[in-house]
N, CA, C, O and the ligand as a Tripos MOL2 file, in Angstrom:
@<TRIPOS>MOLECULE
protein
  249   247    63     0     0
PROTEIN
NO_CHARGES

@<TRIPOS>ATOM
      1 N          12.1350   -3.4860   24.2800 N.3       1 MET1
      2 CA         11.7700   -4.2520   23.0840 C.3       1 MET1
      3 C          10.3750   -4.1040   22.6590 C.2       1 MET1
      4 O           9.4610   -4.1480   23.4830 O.2       1 MET1
      5 N          10.1780   -3.9330   21.4200 N.am      2 GLU2
      6 CA          8.7470   -3.8790   20.9920 C.3       2 GLU2
      7 C           8.1570   -5.1570   20.4810 C.2       2 GLU2
      8 O           8.5980   -5.5720   19.4100 O.2       2 GLU2
      9 N           7.3280   -5.7630   21.0240 N.am      3 SER3
     10 CA          6.8630   -7.0730   20.8340 C.3       3 SER3
     11 C           5.5750   -7.1450   19.8210 C.2       3 SER3
     12 O           5.2040   -8.1810   19.2690 O.2       3 SER3
     13 N           5.0170   -5.9760   19.6890 N.am      4 LYS4
     14 CA          3.7770   -6.0500   18.8610 C.3       4 LYS4
     15 C           4.2240   -5.9820   17.3840 C.2       4 LYS4
     16 O           5.2270   -5.3810   16.9970 O.2       4 LYS4
     17 N           3.3620   -6.6690   16.6050 N.am      5 PRO5
     18 CA          3.6160   -6.9240   15.2680 C.3       5 PRO5
     19 C           3.6700   -5.6980   14.4100 C.2       5 PRO5
     20 O           2.7900   -4.9010   14.7370 O.2       5 PRO5
     21 N           4.3720   -5.3140   13.4790 N.am      6 GLU6
     22 CA          4.4850   -4.1390   12.6750 C.3       6 GLU6
     23 C           3.3680   -4.3060   11.5380 C.2       6 GLU6
     24 O           2.6910   -3.3300   11.2140 O.2       6 GLU6
     25 N           3.1850   -5.5870   10.9260 N.am      7 THR7
     26 CA          2.3260   -5.7820    9.9100 C.3       7 THR7
     27 C           1.4310   -6.9860   10.0820 C.2       7 THR7
     28 O           1.7930   -7.8270   10.9050 O.2       7 THR7
     29 N           0.4000   -7.1640    9.4670 N.am      8 LYS8
     30 CA         -0.5350   -8.2060    9.6140 C.3       8 LYS8
     31 C          -1.3350   -8.3860    8.4300 C.2       8 LYS8
     32 O          -1.8090   -7.4260    7.8220 O.2       8 LYS8
     33 N          -1.5140   -9.6760    8.0580 N.am      9 TRP9
     34 CA         -2.4400  -10.1280    6.8430 C.3       9 TRP9
     35 C          -3.9590   -9.9380    7.4350 C.2       9 TRP9
     36 O          -4.3600  -10.2370    8.5600 O.2       9 TRP9
     37 N          -4.7050   -9.3380    6.3190 N.am     10 VAL10
     38 CA         -6.1890   -9.5000    6.6000 C.3      10 VAL10
     39 C          -6.7040  -10.8630    6.6220 C.2      10 VAL10
     40 O          -6.5040  -11.5590    5.6260 O.2      10 VAL10
     41 N          -7.3770  -11.3710    7.6770 N.am     11 ALA11
     42 CA         -7.9550  -12.7040    7.6340 C.3      11 ALA11
     43 C          -9.3040  -12.7500    6.8530 C.2      11 ALA11
     44 O         -10.0370  -11.7680    6.9640 O.2      11 ALA11
     45 N          -9.6820  -13.7400    6.1150 N.am     12 CYS12
     46 CA        -10.7920  -13.8440    5.4380 C.3      12 CYS12
     47 C         -11.9000  -13.9590    6.5350 C.2      12 CYS12
     48 O         -11.7470  -14.7240    7.4870 O.2      12 CYS12
     49 N         -13.0330  -13.1760    6.3840 N.am     13 PRO13
     50 CA        -14.0510  -13.3520    7.3240 C.3      13 PRO13
     51 C         -14.8790  -14.5420    7.1530 C.2      13 PRO13
     52 O         -15.6320  -14.8660    8.0720 O.2      13 PRO13
     53 N         -14.8190  -15.2910    5.9850 N.am     14 ASP14
     54 CA        -15.4810  -16.5220    5.7160 C.3      14 ASP14
     55 C         -14.8110  -17.7520    6.4000 C.2      14 ASP14
     56 O         -15.3420  -18.4920    7.2290 O.2      14 ASP14
     57 N         -13.4570  -17.8390    5.8650 N.am     15 CYS15
     58 CA        -12.7740  -19.1230    6.0900 C.3      15 CYS15
     59 C         -11.6230  -18.9280    7.0410 C.2      15 CYS15
     60 O         -11.0140  -19.9090    7.4680 O.2      15 CYS15
     61 N         -11.2870  -17.6450    7.4080 N.am     16 GLY16
     62 CA        -10.1960  -17.3740    8.2180 C.3      16 GLY16
     63 C          -8.7570  -17.4610    7.7200 C.2      16 GLY16
     64 O          -7.7990  -17.2660    8.4680 O.2      16 GLY16
     65 N          -8.6510  -17.7360    6.5360 N.am     17 SER17
     66 CA         -7.2770  -17.8410    5.7870 C.3      17 SER17
     67 C          -6.8640  -16.3870    5.6590 C.2      17 SER17
     68 O          -7.6930  -15.4850    5.7790 O.2      17 SER17
     69 N          -5.5030  -16.1500    5.4000 N.am     18 ASN18
     70 CA         -5.0580  -14.9850    5.0950 C.3      18 ASN18
     71 C          -5.4480  -14.6720    3.6290 C.2      18 ASN18
     72 O          -5.4250  -15.4970    2.7150 O.2      18 ASN18
     73 N          -5.8080  -13.3740    3.5250 N.am     19 THR19
     74 CA         -6.0240  -12.8630    2.1980 C.3      19 THR19
     75 C          -4.7010  -12.2480    1.7000 C.2      19 THR19
     76 O          -3.6790  -12.3450    2.3800 O.2      19 THR19
     77 N          -4.7240  -11.6090    0.5010 N.am     20 ARG20
     78 CA         -3.6230  -11.0030    0.0600 C.3      20 ARG20
     79 C          -3.3040   -9.5380    0.3720 C.2      20 ARG20
     80 O          -2.4220   -8.8930   -0.1950 O.2      20 ARG20
     81 N          -4.0190   -9.1330    1.2230 N.am     21 THR21
     82 CA         -4.1250   -7.7930    1.7450 C.3      21 THR21
     83 C          -3.3030   -7.7350    3.0150 C.2      21 THR21
     84 O          -3.6510   -8.4580    3.9490 O.2      21 THR21
     85 N          -2.1430   -6.8710    3.1570 N.am     22 LYS22
     86 CA         -1.4590   -6.7240    4.4140 C.3      22 LYS22
     87 C          -1.5420   -5.3630    4.9830 C.2      22 LYS22
     88 O          -1.6040   -4.3810    4.2430 O.2      22 LYS22
     89 N          -1.5460   -5.2720    6.2220 N.am     23 LEU23
     90 CA         -1.8050   -4.0640    6.9820 C.3      23 LEU23
     91 C          -0.6210   -3.7310    7.7350 C.2      23 LEU23
     92 O           0.1050   -4.5860    8.2430 O.2      23 LEU23
     93 N          -0.3970   -2.3030    7.8170 N.am     24 ARG24
     94 CA          0.4880   -1.8360    8.7180 C.3      24 ARG24
     95 C          -0.1680   -1.4690    9.9330 C.2      24 ARG24
     96 O          -1.3850   -1.3020    9.8510 O.2      24 ARG24
     97 N           0.4590   -1.2860   11.2020 N.am     25 LYS25
     98 CA         -0.2120   -0.9060   12.4340 C.3      25 LYS25
     99 C          -0.8010    0.4520   12.3480 C.2      25 LYS25
    100 O          -1.6690    0.7800   13.1570 O.2      25 LYS25
    101 N          -0.3750    1.3000   11.3860 N.am     26 ASP26
    102 CA         -1.1600    2.4710   11.2620 C.3      26 ASP26
    103 C          -1.9100    2.4610    9.9790 C.2      26 ASP26
    104 O          -2.1700    3.5750    9.5240 O.2      26 ASP26
    105 N          -2.2940    1.4640    9.3340 N.am     27 THR27
    106 CA         -3.1110    1.5500    8.1750 C.3      27 THR27
    107 C          -4.5670    1.7920    8.4730 C.2      27 THR27
    108 O          -5.1790    1.1120    9.2970 O.2      27 THR27
    109 N          -5.1470    2.8460    7.7370 N.am     28 ILE28
    110 CA         -6.4770    3.0900    7.7560 C.3      28 ILE28
    111 C          -7.0010    3.0970    6.2980 C.2      28 ILE28
    112 O          -6.5710    3.7980    5.3820 O.2      28 ILE28
    113 N          -8.0680    2.1370    6.2430 N.am     29 LEU29
    114 CA         -8.7250    1.8990    5.0400 C.3      29 LEU29
    115 C         -10.3270    2.1960    5.0460 C.2      29 LEU29
    116 O         -11.0050    1.8830    6.0240 O.2      29 LEU29
    117 N         -10.8430    2.7660    3.9960 N.am     30 PHE30
    118 CA        -12.2290    2.8880    3.9760 C.3      30 PHE30
    119 C         -12.7860    2.2620    2.7030 C.2      30 PHE30
    120 O         -12.2990    2.6500    1.6410 O.2      30 PHE30
    121 N         -13.8380    1.2580    2.6770 N.am     31 HIS31
    122 CA        -14.1930    0.5330    1.7260 C.3      31 HIS31
    123 C         -13.1050   -0.0670    0.8160 C.2      31 HIS31
    124 O         -13.0960    0.1580   -0.3950 O.2      31 HIS31
    125 N         -12.1840   -0.8430    1.4340 N.am     32 GLN32
    126 CA        -11.1890   -1.5170    0.6850 C.3      32 GLN32
    127 C         -11.7840   -2.8800    0.4410 C.2      32 GLN32
    128 O         -12.4120   -3.5410    1.2680 O.2      32 GLN32
    129 N         -11.4530   -3.2750   -1.0280 N.am     33 LEU33
    130 CA        -11.8250   -4.7680   -1.3770 C.3      33 LEU33
    131 C         -10.6460   -5.5810   -1.0500 C.2      33 LEU33
    132 O          -9.5110   -5.2390   -1.3810 O.2      33 LEU33
    133 N         -10.9270   -6.7160   -0.3650 N.am     34 VAL34
    134 CA         -9.7680   -7.7980    0.0170 C.3      34 VAL34
    135 C         -10.3260   -9.0160   -0.7580 C.2      34 VAL34
    136 O         -11.5180   -9.3250   -0.7750 O.2      34 VAL34
    137 N          -9.3410   -9.6660   -1.3920 N.am     35 PHE35
    138 CA         -9.6500  -10.9670   -2.0900 C.3      35 PHE35
    139 C          -9.1250  -12.1460   -1.3010 C.2      35 PHE35
    140 O          -7.9810  -12.1030   -0.8500 O.2      35 PHE35
    141 N          -9.9550  -13.2650   -1.1000 N.am     36 CYS36
    142 CA         -9.5770  -14.4110   -0.4370 C.3      36 CYS36
    143 C          -9.2750  -15.5100   -1.4930 C.2      36 CYS36
    144 O         -10.1620  -15.9770   -2.2070 O.2      36 CYS36
    145 N          -7.9310  -15.9110   -1.5570 N.am     37 PRO37
    146 CA         -7.7020  -16.8620   -2.8090 C.3      37 PRO37
    147 C          -8.3270  -18.2400   -2.5860 C.2      37 PRO37
    148 O          -8.4690  -19.0120   -3.5340 O.2      37 PRO37
    149 N          -8.7110  -18.5620   -1.3170 N.am     38 LYS38
    150 CA         -9.3190  -19.9010   -0.8960 C.3      38 LYS38
    151 C         -10.7280  -19.8520   -1.3440 C.2      38 LYS38
    152 O         -11.2330  -20.7350   -2.0380 O.2      38 LYS38
    153 N         -11.4240  -18.6690   -0.8780 N.am     39 CYS39
    154 CA        -12.9070  -18.7500   -1.2430 C.3      39 CYS39
    155 C         -13.0950  -18.2560   -2.7130 C.2      39 CYS39
    156 O         -14.0690  -18.5630   -3.4000 O.2      39 CYS39
    157 N         -12.1760  -17.5440   -3.0820 N.am     40 LYS40
    158 CA        -12.1690  -16.8200   -4.3500 C.3      40 LYS40
    159 C         -13.3160  -15.7640   -4.3560 C.2      40 LYS40
    160 O         -13.9600  -15.5350   -5.3800 O.2      40 LYS40
    161 N         -13.5370  -15.1520   -3.2120 N.am     41 LYS41
    162 CA        -14.4850  -14.0810   -3.0980 C.3      41 LYS41
    163 C         -13.7980  -12.7920   -2.6660 C.2      41 LYS41
    164 O         -12.6490  -12.7590   -2.2250 O.2      41 LYS41
    165 N         -14.5760  -11.7480   -2.8240 N.am     42 GLU42
    166 CA        -14.0300  -10.3690   -2.3620 C.3      42 GLU42
    167 C         -14.8920   -9.8720   -1.2660 C.2      42 GLU42
    168 O         -16.1040  -10.0860   -1.2410 O.2      42 GLU42
    169 N         -14.2860   -9.2400   -0.4060 N.am     43 PHE43
    170 CA        -14.8830   -8.6540    0.8540 C.3      43 PHE43
    171 C         -14.5630   -7.1150    0.8960 C.2      43 PHE43
    172 O         -13.5190   -6.6210    0.4680 O.2      43 PHE43
    173 N         -15.5720   -6.4490    1.4520 N.am     44 LEU44
    174 CA        -15.4940   -4.9160    1.4800 C.3      44 LEU44
    175 C         -15.3070   -4.6890    2.8640 C.2      44 LEU44
    176 O         -16.1020   -5.0950    3.7110 O.2      44 LEU44
    177 N         -14.1690   -3.9840    3.1430 N.am     45 VAL45
    178 CA        -13.8070   -3.7530    4.7090 C.3      45 VAL45
    179 C         -13.3940   -2.4110    4.8610 C.2      45 VAL45
    180 O         -12.9440   -1.7480    3.9260 O.2      45 VAL45
    181 N         -13.5580   -1.9250    6.2000 N.am     46 ASN46
    182 CA        -12.9060   -0.8250    6.6670 C.3      46 ASN46
    183 C         -11.8610   -1.2890    7.7390 C.2      46 ASN46
    184 O         -12.0500   -2.2570    8.4760 O.2      46 ASN46
    185 N         -10.7720   -0.5260    7.7500 N.am     47 VAL47
    186 CA         -9.6430   -0.8310    8.5490 C.3      47 VAL47
    187 C          -9.1690    0.4140    9.3050 C.2      47 VAL47
    188 O          -8.9770    1.5080    8.7740 O.2      47 VAL47
    189 N          -9.0120    0.1440   10.5270 N.am     48 ASN48
    190 CA         -8.2530    1.2560   11.3670 C.3      48 ASN48
    191 C          -7.2310    0.4890   12.3810 C.2      48 ASN48
    192 O          -7.5780   -0.2270   13.3190 O.2      48 ASN48
    193 N          -6.0460    0.7600   12.0330 N.am     49 ALA49
    194 CA         -4.9030    0.0080   12.5600 C.3      49 ALA49
    195 C          -5.3060   -1.4950   12.3040 C.2      49 ALA49
    196 O          -5.6520   -1.8440   11.1750 O.2      49 ALA49
    197 N          -5.2660   -2.2780   13.2340 N.am     50 PHE50
    198 CA         -5.4510   -3.7000   12.9740 C.3      50 PHE50
    199 C          -6.8990   -4.2180   13.3190 C.2      50 PHE50
    200 O          -7.1930   -5.3980   13.5110 O.2      50 PHE50
    201 N          -7.7980   -3.0830   13.3670 N.am     51 ASP51
    202 CA         -9.2330   -3.5170   13.5050 C.3      51 ASP51
    203 C         -10.0290   -3.5070   12.2450 C.2      51 ASP51
    204 O         -10.4260   -2.4670   11.7200 O.2      51 ASP51
    205 N         -10.2520   -4.7310   11.7690 N.am     52 VAL52
    206 CA        -10.8820   -4.8010   10.4520 C.3      52 VAL52
    207 C         -12.4890   -5.0960   10.6380 C.2      52 VAL52
    208 O         -12.8750   -5.9780   11.4050 O.2      52 VAL52
    209 N         -13.2950   -4.3720    9.9550 N.am     53 VAL53
    210 CA        -14.6090   -4.3640    9.9230 C.3      53 VAL53
    211 C         -15.1670   -4.6060    8.5560 C.2      53 VAL53
    212 O         -14.9960   -3.8490    7.6000 O.2      53 VAL53
    213 N         -15.9380   -5.8730    8.5370 N.am     54 VAL54
    214 CA        -16.4620   -6.0330    7.0920 C.3      54 VAL54
    215 C         -17.7870   -5.3790    6.8930 C.2      54 VAL54
    216 O         -18.7040   -5.4820    7.7070 O.2      54 VAL54
    217 N         -17.8560   -4.6760    5.7360 N.am     55 VAL55
    218 CA        -18.9420   -3.8160    5.3300 C.3      55 VAL55
    219 C         -19.8490   -4.7780    4.5660 C.2      55 VAL55
    220 O         -19.4770   -5.4480    3.6030 O.2      55 VAL55
    221 N         -21.0760   -4.7790    5.0920 N.am     56 LYS56
    222 CA        -22.1460   -5.6400    4.3850 C.3      56 LYS56
    223 C         -23.0080   -4.8020    3.5490 C.2      56 LYS56
    224 O         -23.9020   -4.1520    4.0910 O.2      56 LYS56
    225 N         -22.8330   -4.7530    2.3140 N.am     57 GLU57
    226 CA        -23.7990   -3.9370    1.4550 C.3      57 GLU57
    227 C         -23.8610   -4.6030    0.0920 C.2      57 GLU57
    228 O         -23.7390   -3.9740   -0.9600 O.2      57 GLU57
    229 N         -24.0470   -5.8480    0.1690 N.am     58 GLY58
    230 CA        -24.2080   -6.6050   -1.0500 C.3      58 GLY58
    231 C         -23.1980   -6.4470   -2.1360 C.2      58 GLY58
    232 O         -22.0270   -6.3290   -1.7740 O.2      58 GLY58
    233 N         -23.4550   -6.4270   -3.3430 N.am     59 HIS59
    234 CA        -22.4310   -6.4520   -4.2690 C.3      59 HIS59
    235 C         -22.3620   -5.1060   -5.0840 C.2      59 HIS59
    236 O         -21.8550   -5.0830   -6.2060 O.2      59 HIS59
    237 N         -22.9080   -3.9440   -4.4630 N.am     60 ARG60
    238 CA        -22.9450   -2.6910   -4.9440 C.3      60 ARG60
    239 C         -21.5750   -2.1060   -4.9390 C.2      60 ARG60
    240 O         -21.0000   -1.7830   -3.9000 O.2      60 ARG60
    241 N         -21.0410   -1.9720   -6.2030 N.am     61 ILE61
    242 CA        -19.5690   -1.3700   -6.3290 C.3      61 ILE61
    243 C         -19.7560   -0.2140   -7.1280 C.2      61 ILE61
    244 O         -20.2580   -0.3090   -8.2480 O.2      61 ILE61
    245 N         -19.3730    0.9370   -6.6160 N.am     62 ILE62
    246 CA        -19.5000    2.2450   -7.4280 C.3      62 ILE62
    247 C         -18.2070    2.3530   -8.3590 C.2      62 ILE62
    248 O         -18.0680    3.3170   -9.1120 O.2      62 ILE62
    249 ZN        -11.8470  -17.3160    2.5510 Zn       63 ZN63
@<TRIPOS>BOND
     1     1     2 1
     2     2     3 1
     3     3     4 2
     4     3     5 am
     5     5     6 1
     6     6     7 1
     7     7     8 2
     8     7     9 am
     9     9    10 1
    10    10    11 1
    11    11    12 2
    12    11    13 am
    13    13    14 1
    14    14    15 1
    15    15    16 2
    16    15    17 am
    17    17    18 1
    18    18    19 1
    19    19    20 2
    20    19    21 am
    21    21    22 1
    22    22    23 1
    23    23    24 2
    24    23    25 am
    25    25    26 1
    26    26    27 1
    27    27    28 2
    28    27    29 am
    29    29    30 1
    30    30    31 1
    31    31    32 2
    32    31    33 am
    33    33    34 1
    34    34    35 1
    35    35    36 2
    36    35    37 am
    37    37    38 1
    38    38    39 1
    39    39    40 2
    40    39    41 am
    41    41    42 1
    42    42    43 1
    43    43    44 2
    44    43    45 am
    45    45    46 1
    46    46    47 1
    47    47    48 2
    48    47    49 am
    49    49    50 1
    50    50    51 1
    51    51    52 2
    52    51    53 am
    53    53    54 1
    54    54    55 1
    55    55    56 2
    56    55    57 am
    57    57    58 1
    58    58    59 1
    59    59    60 2
    60    59    61 am
    61    61    62 1
    62    62    63 1
    63    63    64 2
    64    63    65 am
    65    65    66 1
    66    66    67 1
    67    67    68 2
    68    67    69 am
    69    69    70 1
    70    70    71 1
    71    71    72 2
    72    71    73 am
    73    73    74 1
    74    74    75 1
    75    75    76 2
    76    75    77 am
    77    77    78 1
    78    78    79 1
    79    79    80 2
    80    79    81 am
    81    81    82 1
    82    82    83 1
    83    83    84 2
    84    83    85 am
    85    85    86 1
    86    86    87 1
    87    87    88 2
    88    87    89 am
    89    89    90 1
    90    90    91 1
    91    91    92 2
    92    91    93 am
    93    93    94 1
    94    94    95 1
    95    95    96 2
    96    95    97 am
    97    97    98 1
    98    98    99 1
    99    99   100 2
   100    99   101 am
   101   101   102 1
   102   102   103 1
   103   103   104 2
   104   103   105 am
   105   105   106 1
   106   106   107 1
   107   107   108 2
   108   107   109 am
   109   109   110 1
   110   110   111 1
   111   111   112 2
   112   111   113 am
   113   113   114 1
   114   114   115 1
   115   115   116 2
   116   115   117 am
   117   117   118 1
   118   118   119 1
   119   119   120 2
   120   119   121 am
   121   121   122 1
   122   122   123 1
   123   123   124 2
   124   123   125 am
   125   125   126 1
   126   126   127 1
   127   127   128 2
   128   127   129 am
   129   129   130 1
   130   130   131 1
   131   131   132 2
   132   131   133 am
   133   133   134 1
   134   134   135 1
   135   135   136 2
   136   135   137 am
   137   137   138 1
   138   138   139 1
   139   139   140 2
   140   139   141 am
   141   141   142 1
   142   142   143 1
   143   143   144 2
   144   143   145 am
   145   145   146 1
   146   146   147 1
   147   147   148 2
   148   147   149 am
   149   149   150 1
   150   150   151 1
   151   151   152 2
   152   151   153 am
   153   153   154 1
   154   154   155 1
   155   155   156 2
   156   155   157 am
   157   157   158 1
   158   158   159 1
   159   159   160 2
   160   159   161 am
   161   161   162 1
   162   162   163 1
   163   163   164 2
   164   163   165 am
   165   165   166 1
   166   166   167 1
   167   167   168 2
   168   167   169 am
   169   169   170 1
   170   170   171 1
   171   171   172 2
   172   171   173 am
   173   173   174 1
   174   174   175 1
   175   175   176 2
   176   175   177 am
   177   177   178 1
   178   178   179 1
   179   179   180 2
   180   179   181 am
   181   181   182 1
   182   182   183 1
   183   183   184 2
   184   183   185 am
   185   185   186 1
   186   186   187 1
   187   187   188 2
   188   187   189 am
   189   189   190 1
   190   190   191 1
   191   191   192 2
   192   191   193 am
   193   193   194 1
   194   194   195 1
   195   195   196 2
   196   195   197 am
   197   197   198 1
   198   198   199 1
   199   199   200 2
   200   199   201 am
   201   201   202 1
   202   202   203 1
   203   203   204 2
   204   203   205 am
   205   205   206 1
   206   206   207 1
   207   207   208 2
   208   207   209 am
   209   209   210 1
   210   210   211 1
   211   211   212 2
   212   211   213 am
   213   213   214 1
   214   214   215 1
   215   215   216 2
   216   215   217 am
   217   217   218 1
   218   218   219 1
   219   219   220 2
   220   219   221 am
   221   221   222 1
   222   222   223 1
   223   223   224 2
   224   223   225 am
   225   225   226 1
   226   226   227 1
   227   227   228 2
   228   227   229 am
   229   229   230 1
   230   230   231 1
   231   231   232 2
   232   231   233 am
   233   233   234 1
   234   234   235 1
   235   235   236 2
   236   235   237 am
   237   237   238 1
   238   238   239 1
   239   239   240 2
   240   239   241 am
   241   241   242 1
   242   242   243 1
   243   243   244 2
   244   243   245 am
   245   245   246 1
   246   246   247 1
   247   247   248 2
@<TRIPOS>SUBSTRUCTURE
     1 MET1         2 RESIDUE 1 A MET
     2 GLU2         6 RESIDUE 1 A GLU
     3 SER3        10 RESIDUE 1 A SER
     4 LYS4        14 RESIDUE 1 A LYS
     5 PRO5        18 RESIDUE 1 A PRO
     6 GLU6        22 RESIDUE 1 A GLU
     7 THR7        26 RESIDUE 1 A THR
     8 LYS8        30 RESIDUE 1 A LYS
     9 TRP9        34 RESIDUE 1 A TRP
    10 VAL10       38 RESIDUE 1 A VAL
    11 ALA11       42 RESIDUE 1 A ALA
    12 CYS12       46 RESIDUE 1 A CYS
    13 PRO13       50 RESIDUE 1 A PRO
    14 ASP14       54 RESIDUE 1 A ASP
    15 CYS15       58 RESIDUE 1 A CYS
    16 GLY16       62 RESIDUE 1 A GLY
    17 SER17       66 RESIDUE 1 A SER
    18 ASN18       70 RESIDUE 1 A ASN
    19 THR19       74 RESIDUE 1 A THR
    20 ARG20       78 RESIDUE 1 A ARG
    21 THR21       82 RESIDUE 1 A THR
    22 LYS22       86 RESIDUE 1 A LYS
    23 LEU23       90 RESIDUE 1 A LEU
    24 ARG24       94 RESIDUE 1 A ARG
    25 LYS25       98 RESIDUE 1 A LYS
    26 ASP26      102 RESIDUE 1 A ASP
    27 THR27      106 RESIDUE 1 A THR
    28 ILE28      110 RESIDUE 1 A ILE
    29 LEU29      114 RESIDUE 1 A LEU
    30 PHE30      118 RESIDUE 1 A PHE
    31 HIS31      122 RESIDUE 1 A HIS
    32 GLN32      126 RESIDUE 1 A GLN
    33 LEU33      130 RESIDUE 1 A LEU
    34 VAL34      134 RESIDUE 1 A VAL
    35 PHE35      138 RESIDUE 1 A PHE
    36 CYS36      142 RESIDUE 1 A CYS
    37 PRO37      146 RESIDUE 1 A PRO
    38 LYS38      150 RESIDUE 1 A LYS
    39 CYS39      154 RESIDUE 1 A CYS
    40 LYS40      158 RESIDUE 1 A LYS
    41 LYS41      162 RESIDUE 1 A LYS
    42 GLU42      166 RESIDUE 1 A GLU
    43 PHE43      170 RESIDUE 1 A PHE
    44 LEU44      174 RESIDUE 1 A LEU
    45 VAL45      178 RESIDUE 1 A VAL
    46 ASN46      182 RESIDUE 1 A ASN
    47 VAL47      186 RESIDUE 1 A VAL
    48 ASN48      190 RESIDUE 1 A ASN
    49 ALA49      194 RESIDUE 1 A ALA
    50 PHE50      198 RESIDUE 1 A PHE
    51 ASP51      202 RESIDUE 1 A ASP
    52 VAL52      206 RESIDUE 1 A VAL
    53 VAL53      210 RESIDUE 1 A VAL
    54 VAL54      214 RESIDUE 1 A VAL
    55 VAL55      218 RESIDUE 1 A VAL
    56 LYS56      222 RESIDUE 1 A LYS
    57 GLU57      226 RESIDUE 1 A GLU
    58 GLY58      230 RESIDUE 1 A GLY
    59 HIS59      234 RESIDUE 1 A HIS
    60 ARG60      238 RESIDUE 1 A ARG
    61 ILE61      242 RESIDUE 1 A ILE
    62 ILE62      246 RESIDUE 1 A ILE
    63 ZN63       249 GROUP 0 **** ****
């Protein structure tokens, strides 16, 4: 039996609530914007599997 979850919501780095971005266990993202409906803020993240790293570079959006 496989007990590890197949998918997971990205938690908001500010308030810890779930954002609207869902990950698979094999999801890889670079500079993905995730939106928190509670804070109404966007966060820039890198994701490798379920490892979410918030990218701090102000509000520079190319
Ligand atoms: Zn939040």
